[in-house]
C-alpha positions in Angstrom: 61.4 138.8 149.0 58.3 137.9 147.0 60.0 138.9 143.7 62.9 136.5 144.4 60.5 133.6 145.2 58.6 134.3 141.9 61.9 134.3 140.0 62.9 130.9 141.5 59.5 129.4 140.7 59.6 130.9 137.1 63.1 129.4 136.5 62.1 126.1 138.0 59.0 126.0 135.7 61.1 126.9 132.7 63.6 124.2 133.4 61.0 121.5 134.1 59.0 122.4 131.0 61.9 122.5 128.6 63.5 119.4 130.0 60.3 117.3 129.8 60.6 114.1 127.8 59.3 114.2 124.2 57.2 111.1 123.5 58.4 109.4 120.3 57.6 105.9 119.1 60.9 104.2 118.0 60.5 102.5 114.6 60.9 98.7 114.2 64.2 98.1 112.4 66.5 95.4 111.2 69.7 94.7 113.1 71.7 96.4 110.3 69.6 99.5 110.4 69.7 99.6 114.2 73.5 99.6 114.1 73.5 102.4 111.5 71.1 104.4 113.6 73.2 104.0 116.7 76.1 105.5 114.7 73.9 108.4 113.6 72.9 109.1 117.3 76.5 109.7 118.2 76.9 112.3 115.5 73.7 114.3 116.0 74.2 118.0 117.0 73.4 119.3 120.5 71.8 122.3 118.8 69.5 122.0 115.8 68.8 125.3 114.1 69.3 127.0 117.5 67.1 124.5 119.3 68.6 122.5 122.2 68.4 118.8 122.3 65.7 117.1 124.4 65.3 113.6 125.8 62.9 111.3 124.0 60.8 108.6 125.7 61.0 105.8 125.6 64.7 106.2 125.5 66.0 104.8 122.2 69.1 105.2 120.0 66.6 105.4 117.1 65.0 108.8 118.1 66.1 112.3 119.0 64.3 115.7 119.6 65.2 119.4 119.8 63.4 122.5 120.9 59.8 123.3 121.9 57.7 122.6 119.9 60.0 119.7 119.2 61.7 118.8 115.9 61.7 115.0 116.1 64.0 112.5 114.3 63.3 108.8 113.9 66.0 106.6 112.2 65.2 103.3 110.6 61.6 104.2 109.5 59.8 102.5 106.6 60.1 103.9 103.1 57.5 106.6 102.6 54.5 105.3 100.7 54.5 108.3 98.3 58.2 108.1 97.5 58.8 107.2 93.8 61.7 107.4 91.3 60.2 110.7 90.1 59.4 112.3 93.4 60.5 115.9 94.0 63.3 115.9 96.6 64.8 118.6 98.7 68.6 118.7 98.8 70.6 119.8 101.9 74.4 119.5 101.8 74.4 116.3 99.8 71.4 114.6 101.5 68.2 114.1 99.6 65.0 114.6 101.6 61.4 113.6 100.6 59.1 116.3 101.9 55.5 115.7 103.0 53.1 118.2 104.6 51.6 116.8 107.8 49.3 118.3 110.4 51.0 121.2 112.0 54.2 121.1 109.9 56.4 119.0 107.6 57.9 115.5 107.6 61.2 115.0 105.6 62.6 111.6 105.0 66.3 111.2 104.0 66.3 109.0 100.9 68.9 107.0 98.9 70.6 105.6 102.1 70.7 102.2 103.8 68.4 103.5 106.5 65.5 106.1 106.1 65.7 109.0 108.5 62.5 110.9 109.2 62.5 114.4 110.6 59.2 116.1 111.6 59.4 119.8 111.8 56.6 121.9 113.3 55.6 125.2 111.6 55.4 126.7 108.1 57.2 125.5 105.0 59.5 128.6 105.0 61.3 127.5 108.2 60.8 123.7 107.9 63.9 122.9 106.0 66.4 124.8 108.1 67.0 121.9 110.6 67.9 119.6 107.7 71.1 121.6 107.0 72.3 121.0 110.5 71.4 117.3 110.2 73.1 116.7 106.8 76.6 116.1 108.1 75.5 113.5 110.6 73.3 111.7 108.1 76.1 111.8 105.4 78.7 110.4 107.8 76.7 107.8 109.6 74.3 106.4 106.9 75.9 104.9 103.8 74.3 105.6 100.4 72.4 102.7 98.9 74.4 100.8 96.2 71.3 100.1 94.1 70.5 103.8 93.4 66.9 103.5 94.7 65.5 106.5 96.6 
């Protein structure tokens, strides 16, 4: 009987921990970018590189998260300060990403589109770009390429 009770408590703790809301600050965006980001939200995968989706808080169509530790997406962010015409970009299935190392992982920003999409991935560089492959179809289909050719 004690083993069964321990199992129930363990399962409940797992569900509670893995369903906890991920705190993410939604970016301030224009009305056009907000509409584009809402379109992106409907196309995001339920699994990202094997990580299940999680709820973000405050609830926003501009944010998404997967796994634990969480991979976090924010749509409609400002252009990265370090992004220039000569920046080295990472390509994933037709989407260009500007990589930046941050504390505890990497931040990638989709460039050359009408809205910038930022993805923060915890961990080492070797695994950091894997989620971008799963995100590329949604970004390609929801966010139009900039007509002016700027990154």
